[in-house]
C-alpha positions, 0 to 999 in steps of 0.5 A: 089430491084426495085420491093420493091420500086414499091410495096411501091409506088403503095401502097402509091398511092392506099391509098392516093387517098382515104385518101383525102376524109377520112381526109376531112370527119374527118374519119382518125381514122376510118382508124386506126380502119379498119387497125386493125380490118381486122386482125379478118377477116384474122384470121377467113378466115384462120381457114376456109381455112387453107391457108394463101394465100387464096383469101378468106382472102381478102374477109373476111377482107374486110367484117370485115372492112365494118362491123367495119364502120357499127358498129361505125356508128350505135353506134355513131348515137345513140348520147349516145357516141361520134364517137371517143369513138365508134371508140376506143371501136369497133376497140380495141374489134375486134382487141383484139379478133383477137389477142386472136384467133391467140395466142390460135389457130394459134400459128403455123401459119405464122401470126407474130405480129411484121410484122402485125403491122410494116410490112416488105415490103422487103418480098413482092417480095417473094410472086409472081404470073405469069401474061402473062408470067411475074413473078411479086410480088403478092402485086404489082399485087393486089395493081395495080388493086386496084389503078386503081379501086380507081382512077376510083371510084374517077373519076366517082363519083368525083361530088358526093364525093365532094358534100357529103363531103362538103355539105351532106344536099345539096347532099341529096336535089340534090338526091345523096345518101350520104349513098351509097357513104359513104359505097362504099368509106369505102368498097374500104378503107377496100379492099385497107387496106387489100391488103396493110396490108401484104405488109407494115403492119397496121401502114404504111397503116394508115400513107399512108391514112392520112399523104399525105392528111394532108400535101396537105391540108395545102397547097391547098384548091381545092379538085382536087389539094389536090388529086394530091398533096397528091399522089405526097407527097405519092410517095416522102415519099415512095421513100425517106423512101425506099432509107434511110431505104435501105441505113442505113439498117432500117425498110423501113416501119418505115422510110417511116412513119417518113419521112411522119411526117417530110414532114408534119412538114416542111409544117406545120411550113414553109408554107405561112399559117403555124405555123411559119408565124402565130407566126411571124404575131401574134408578129407583130400584138401585136407590132403594137397594143401596139404602136397604143395604146401608140399613142392613150394614148398620144392623150387622153385629158390630156395625150398629154405629157407622161413620160417614167415611165407613158408609162411603167406603163400603158402598163406593159413594161420592158425597152427592150420592151419600147425602141423598141416601142419608137424607132420605133415611133420616127424613123417613126415621130409619136412622139417626145421627149422634156424635157423627155416627149413624145408627138404626132407629126402631123403625129402621130395625123393623124395616131391615127385619122386613127385608130379611123375611121378604128376600129370605135372608138369614135373620 
């Protein structure tokens, strides 16, 4: 079963290296559209060749993938509808045509809808090809070539990809053709999606393009680091998905997609700039602000001595919140309590003076 794992890993690498640029360019949903509409190209080529393994299926599917991108771009450039609406319109329409053609005219062909959507990578080794006397899965051979092509494209056009991704206007002034780079990128995305389509299904293809890149995006800001980290996450997700799916007799494609989600959520929640740390920082900032405002109120003319009721009423605090804030201020010697009243200490006055200067408040 090592061949299944190799197919999964090579597919993940081939898609993730391009997925970085799709995520950065805001084209993630375009990948979803391509992964569905290429089915129309497969169906049309099958009607002509009547051979499910014909190379013309890949060519036709790739052409339809590029055509999908062109139609979406054509509609969105009119500015009559937004790009997300154009994507939804085009991909559902072309995918629906493919489903209608399959159900009406290709009922006896081996074009199973469940396999199309979910994929079944364990079947990949059954379709083999002889290369230099060695028998290897056809999907592994195709995707290995595509992986090399994708890496070569990124390596050769790295500067152009970087410029057209982050600053297309400057790229135009510098003489780079953003349109050319865009359509070459989307052509490779289409070809990669087609090659991965039969092996892992459209859902996992989308996941492989987007999830590793999004996870890497949360951790690094350098483009080169993001590419390498995206490929690393793709491999890790594939290996975990394979071993878990194989061990518990589950759909490997489904488990791999779920593992990618878990990986993303862990990074999203626990990384240094993630959701959890953001919530903790927000809570700390709110506490610091409230305590600073209590001190500022005490420093106002005529409000040097405040009772508990006055502080609670002014800041709408409950007893638990009041106790936490006051204990902190007392422990840090910002205030002192005398005869049921709270007043600023010398240190508290210095702190309020610092706050006024820092935030340019009137002294």
